[in-house]
C-alpha positions as CSV (number, residue, x, y, z in Angstrom):
1,M,-4.1,-4.6,11.3
2,K,-5.7,-7.8,10.1
3,F,-9.0,-8.0,8.6
4,K,-11.8,-10.3,9.8
5,S,-13.3,-12.6,7.2
6,L,-16.9,-12.5,6.6
7,T,-18.9,-15.7,5.3
8,F,-21.1,-15.4,2.2
9,S,-24.2,-17.6,3.4
10,S,-26.5,-14.8,3.2
11,I,-24.9,-14.0,-0.4
12,A,-25.6,-17.5,-1.5
13,A,-29.4,-17.7,-0.4
14,A,-29.7,-14.1,-2.4
15,V,-28.1,-15.6,-5.3
16,A,-30.2,-18.9,-5.0
17,L,-33.4,-17.2,-5.2
18,A,-32.2,-14.9,-8.0
19,S,-30.8,-17.7,-9.9
20,P,-32.6,-18.9,-13.3
21,T,-34.4,-22.2,-12.8
22,S,-31.7,-23.7,-15.0
23,Y,-29.3,-23.5,-12.3
24,A,-31.9,-24.8,-9.8
25,Q,-29.8,-28.0,-9.3
26,T,-26.4,-26.2,-8.5
27,D,-25.6,-26.2,-5.1
28,L,-24.4,-22.8,-4.4
29,S,-23.7,-23.1,-0.7
30,E,-21.1,-25.4,-1.8
31,V,-19.6,-23.3,-4.7
32,L,-19.5,-20.1,-2.3
33,K,-17.9,-22.1,0.4
34,G,-14.4,-20.8,-0.8
35,F,-15.7,-17.1,-0.7
36,S,-14.8,-14.5,2.2
37,A,-14.4,-11.0,2.2
38,S,-12.9,-8.0,4.3
39,G,-12.5,-4.3,3.9
40,F,-12.3,-0.9,5.7
41,I,-13.7,2.5,5.9
42,D,-11.4,5.3,6.1
43,M,-12.3,8.9,6.9
44,S,-10.5,12.3,8.2
45,F,-10.3,15.6,9.4
46,V,-7.4,17.7,8.2
47,N,-6.2,21.2,9.2
48,T,-3.2,22.4,7.1
49,D,-1.4,25.7,7.9
50,V,1.2,26.8,5.3
51,D,3.7,29.5,6.1
52,D,2.7,32.7,4.4
53,A,-0.8,31.6,3.1
54,D,-3.8,33.8,3.8
55,S,-5.6,31.0,5.6
56,T,-5.5,27.4,6.8
57,E,-7.2,24.8,4.8
58,K,-9.6,22.5,6.8
59,E,-11.3,19.4,5.2
60,F,-13.5,16.5,6.4
61,N,-13.2,13.5,3.8
62,V,-14.1,9.8,3.5
63,D,-11.0,9.2,2.0
64,Q,-11.4,5.5,1.1
65,V,-13.8,2.8,1.2
66,E,-12.8,-0.8,0.0
67,V,-14.1,-4.4,0.0
68,D,-11.9,-6.9,-0.8
69,F,-13.2,-10.7,-2.0
70,F,-11.5,-13.6,-1.9
71,F,-12.0,-17.1,-3.5
72,K,-9.9,-20.3,-2.5
73,G,-10.7,-22.9,-5.0
74,K,-9.0,-26.4,-5.5
75,D,-5.6,-27.3,-6.7
76,G,-3.9,-24.6,-5.2
77,I,-5.8,-22.2,-7.4
78,S,-7.1,-18.6,-5.8
79,A,-8.3,-15.4,-6.8
80,Q,-8.9,-11.8,-5.3
81,V,-10.7,-8.8,-6.5
82,D,-10.5,-5.6,-4.4
83,I,-13.3,-2.9,-5.2
84,E,-12.5,0.7,-4.0
85,F,-14.6,4.0,-3.6
86,G,-12.2,6.9,-3.3
87,E,-10.2,9.5,-5.3
88,N,-10.0,8.4,-8.6
89,G,-6.3,9.4,-8.8
90,T,-6.7,11.9,-11.8
91,G,-6.3,14.9,-9.6
92,N,-9.7,16.5,-10.3
93,G,-10.8,15.5,-6.7
94,E,-13.9,13.3,-8.2
95,D,-14.6,10.0,-6.6
96,E,-15.6,6.7,-8.4
97,T,-16.0,3.2,-7.6
98,F,-13.2,1.0,-9.5
99,V,-11.3,-2.3,-9.5
100,E,-8.1,-1.8,-7.5
101,Q,-6.7,-5.3,-7.7
102,V,-7.8,-8.3,-9.4
103,F,-5.7,-11.4,-10.0
104,I,-5.6,-15.2,-9.9
105,T,-2.8,-17.1,-8.1
106,K,-1.6,-20.7,-8.6
107,Q,0.2,-22.3,-5.7
108,F,2.4,-25.0,-7.4
109,N,3.8,-26.2,-4.2
110,E,5.0,-25.3,-0.6
111,S,7.8,-23.0,-2.4
112,F,6.6,-21.9,-5.6
113,S,3.4,-19.6,-6.7
114,L,2.6,-17.6,-9.7
115,T,0.0,-14.6,-9.7
116,A,-1.3,-13.1,-12.9
117,G,-3.4,-10.0,-12.9
118,R,-3.3,-6.3,-11.5
119,F,-1.9,-6.4,-8.2
120,L,0.0,-4.0,-5.9
121,S,3.9,-3.7,-6.1
122,Y,5.9,-5.4,-3.3
123,T,8.0,-2.4,-2.7
124,G,8.2,0.0,0.3
125,W,8.0,0.2,3.8
126,E,4.7,2.0,3.8
127,T,1.9,0.5,2.5
128,E,-0.3,2.1,0.1
129,E,-3.7,1.1,2.2
130,P,-4.4,2.9,5.5
131,T,-4.7,-0.4,7.3
132,G,-1.1,-0.9,6.9
133,L,0.3,2.5,8.1
134,Y,1.3,3.3,11.6
135,Q,0.2,6.9,11.5
136,F,-2.4,8.7,9.3
137,S,-0.2,9.9,6.5
138,G,2.5,8.5,4.1
139,T,5.8,10.1,3.4
140,G,4.6,11.4,-0.1
141,Y,7.5,10.1,-1.7
142,A,6.2,6.8,-3.0
143,P,5.6,7.7,-6.7
144,V,9.2,8.5,-6.8
145,F,10.6,5.2,-5.1
146,Y,7.9,2.6,-4.9
147,G,6.2,0.8,-7.6
148,F,2.3,1.2,-7.8
149,Y,-0.5,-1.1,-8.8
150,Q,0.8,-3.1,-11.8
151,Q,-0.6,-5.5,-14.5
152,G,1.1,-8.5,-15.4
153,V,2.8,-11.8,-13.8
154,S,4.7,-12.2,-10.5
155,G,6.4,-15.0,-9.3
156,Q,7.3,-15.9,-5.4
157,Y,9.9,-18.7,-4.6
158,K,10.1,-19.3,-1.0
159,V,13.4,-21.0,0.0
160,N,12.5,-21.7,3.7
161,N,11.0,-19.6,6.7
162,A,13.5,-17.0,6.4
163,V,14.4,-16.4,2.7
164,S,12.2,-15.8,-0.2
165,F,12.4,-13.9,-3.9
166,T,9.8,-12.4,-5.9
167,L,10.0,-11.4,-9.6
168,S,7.4,-9.4,-11.4
169,V,7.2,-8.6,-15.0
170,V,4.6,-6.0,-15.8
171,N,3.4,-3.5,-18.2
172,D,3.9,-0.4,-16.2
173,L,5.6,-0.2,-12.7
174,F,5.2,3.1,-11.3
175,S,1.8,5.0,-12.5
176,D,-0.6,3.3,-14.8
177,P,-2.4,-0.1,-13.3
178,I,-4.5,-0.4,-16.3
179,E,-1.6,-0.2,-19.1
180,S,-2.3,-2.9,-21.4
181,D,0.7,-2.2,-23.9
182,T,3.6,-4.6,-23.4
183,T,6.1,-3.0,-25.8
184,N,8.1,-1.7,-23.0
185,L,8.0,-4.1,-19.9
186,G,9.1,-3.2,-16.4
187,S,10.6,-5.7,-14.0
188,E,10.5,-5.9,-10.3
189,F,12.9,-8.0,-8.3
190,G,12.5,-8.5,-4.6
191,I,14.6,-10.4,-1.9
192,H,12.7,-11.0,1.5
193,L,14.6,-12.0,4.6
194,S,13.6,-12.9,8.1
195,P,16.7,-13.9,9.8
196,L,16.0,-13.6,13.4
197,P,12.7,-13.4,15.6
198,G,11.2,-10.0,15.0
199,V,13.5,-9.1,12.2
200,T,12.5,-8.4,8.5
201,A,14.3,-7.1,5.9
202,K,13.7,-6.6,1.9
203,A,15.3,-5.2,-1.0
204,F,13.9,-4.4,-4.3
205,Y,15.4,-3.3,-7.7
206,L,12.9,-2.0,-10.3
207,S,13.6,-1.2,-13.8
208,E,11.7,0.2,-16.7
209,T,12.9,1.8,-19.8
210,D,15.1,4.9,-18.8
211,R,13.9,4.6,-15.0
212,D,15.3,2.7,-12.2
213,A,14.8,2.4,-8.6
214,L,16.3,0.6,-5.4
215,N,14.1,0.4,-2.3
216,V,15.7,-1.3,0.9
217,W,14.3,-1.3,4.3
218,A,14.5,-3.5,7.5
219,S,12.0,-3.5,10.7
220,Y,12.6,-4.9,14.1
221,E,9.7,-5.9,16.7
222,V,10.4,-6.4,20.2
223,S,8.4,-5.7,23.7
224,G,5.8,-3.6,22.1
225,F,8.2,-1.3,20.0
226,T,8.3,-1.5,16.3
227,F,11.7,0.0,14.7
228,A,11.9,0.6,10.9
229,A,14.2,2.3,8.4
230,E,14.2,2.7,4.6
231,Y,16.6,4.1,2.0
232,N,15.7,4.8,-1.6
233,T,17.2,5.8,-4.5
234,A,16.0,6.5,-8.2
235,E,17.1,7.6,-11.6
236,G,15.1,8.9,-14.5
237,T,12.2,9.9,-12.3
238,T,10.3,11.5,-15.2
239,G,12.7,10.2,-18.0
240,L,14.7,13.5,-17.7
241,D,17.9,11.9,-16.1
242,E,16.9,13.2,-12.5
243,E,18.7,11.5,-9.5
244,S,16.5,11.2,-6.3
245,D,17.3,9.8,-2.9
246,G,15.1,9.4,0.1
247,Y,14.9,7.7,3.5
248,L,12.9,7.6,6.6
249,L,13.2,6.5,10.1
250,M,10.2,5.2,12.3
251,A,9.5,4.1,15.7
252,N,6.2,2.9,17.2
253,Y,5.1,1.8,20.6
254,A,1.9,-0.1,21.3
255,S,0.5,-1.2,24.6
256,G,-3.0,-2.5,25.1
257,D,-5.2,0.0,23.2
258,Y,-2.7,2.8,22.8
259,G,0.0,3.3,20.5
260,I,2.4,6.0,19.4
261,T,4.5,6.8,16.0
262,F,7.3,9.1,15.5
263,R,8.6,9.1,12.1
264,Y,11.4,11.2,10.3
265,H,11.6,11.0,6.6
266,A,13.6,13.2,3.9
267,Y,14.1,13.1,-0.1
268,E,16.1,15.0,-2.5
269,T,16.1,15.2,-6.3
270,E,18.8,16.8,-8.6
271,D,18.3,17.3,-12.4
272,A,20.5,16.2,-15.0
273,G,23.0,18.9,-14.3
274,G,23.6,18.6,-10.7
275,T,21.1,21.2,-9.3
276,T,18.7,20.2,-6.5
277,I,15.2,20.6,-7.5
278,T,13.3,19.0,-4.7
279,D,14.5,18.9,-1.3
280,L,11.9,17.9,1.3
281,S,11.8,16.6,4.8
282,G,8.9,15.9,7.4
283,I,8.5,15.1,11.2
284,T,5.5,13.2,12.3
285,I,4.0,12.4,15.8
286,A,0.9,10.1,15.6
287,P,-0.8,8.8,18.9
288,S,-3.6,6.4,18.2
289,L,-6.2,4.4,20.3
290,T,-8.0,1.0,19.5
291,V,-11.9,1.2,20.3
292,G,-13.2,-2.4,20.1
293,D,-12.1,-4.9,17.7
294,N,-12.8,-2.7,14.7
295,L,-12.1,1.0,14.9
296,L,-8.8,2.6,15.2
297,L,-8.5,6.5,15.9
298,V,-5.4,8.1,14.9
299,A,-4.5,11.8,15.8
300,E,-1.3,13.0,14.1
301,Y,0.8,16.3,13.8
302,R,3.1,16.8,11.0
303,L,5.7,19.5,10.1
304,D,7.0,19.6,6.6
305,T,10.0,21.5,5.4
306,D,10.7,22.7,1.8
307,D,14.2,23.8,1.7
308,I,14.0,24.9,-1.8
309,S,11.0,27.5,-1.1
310,D,11.7,27.7,2.8
311,V,8.3,27.1,3.4
312,D,7.1,25.1,6.4
313,T,3.6,23.3,6.8
314,N,1.8,22.4,9.7
315,T,-0.6,19.5,9.4
316,F,-2.9,18.2,12.1
317,A,-5.3,15.1,11.3
318,L,-7.9,13.0,12.8
319,E,-8.4,9.9,11.5
320,A,-11.2,7.1,12.2
321,L,-10.3,3.7,10.5
322,F,-13.1,1.1,10.8
323,T,-12.0,-2.5,9.5
324,F,-14.1,-5.7,8.8
């Protein structure tokens, strides 16, 4: 789903009124000409029923609100700042407003660009933001196999319209977007392919201290259908020599304002002794309806199976996603 850009003429006028007289001769409307913004509001109702649990869990949440600011400067220089209001990731259930991404990009020529700051990893078929998902929920295995928001430097080299490469060197690959210590750097190398119309394939290798991961996915779009498959493998998930494998299969069909997604995913982790300590899988069905240009409604049923504890979890969710 694409965001719509908003001009900042009203902001320019407000800043002009609030500026000290020493800036009176600065043409702020000209300065702000390169600014644009987009964002979204994501909210949901979720009903969760776990086998053998005393009761079901029902929650209504404003899951996330985000505004992304873009500035296109001169000489191939641009910048982006994403401000998010949502759960702060500490697990304490508290909301806060924070800077999710902030980076500067220099486009040297048509082939090569360099980005520095805090940015999201390129890895994974499923995106971190709800605007990039085909259903309400993610698989849940992203922390095991995908990179996260990272602080460092990333380069992209485009060979042609079919082939490009990315290389990022960052302070922390998987978990801490504000890590400032550069003692143990992580690296992420990616190959991006678009060999045929509608076909996209990407492969990433991530390495950091004693932890490594490989993420490979491919998608095919044809006649309203989108098919995707992903395979992941990782070692040293928590630094204890675990080995993990996971995959997903997804099919989506969209026609007019209606769509429906089917997804199957699974992942397994073994400890250093070869004992399986995690064995999870899930089936997801998610019909959707687009209302106007800005509102997406998603209903989702999901069945998760834990083969270690032999417990099933049934989840029903309704999501409203407004983009601007």
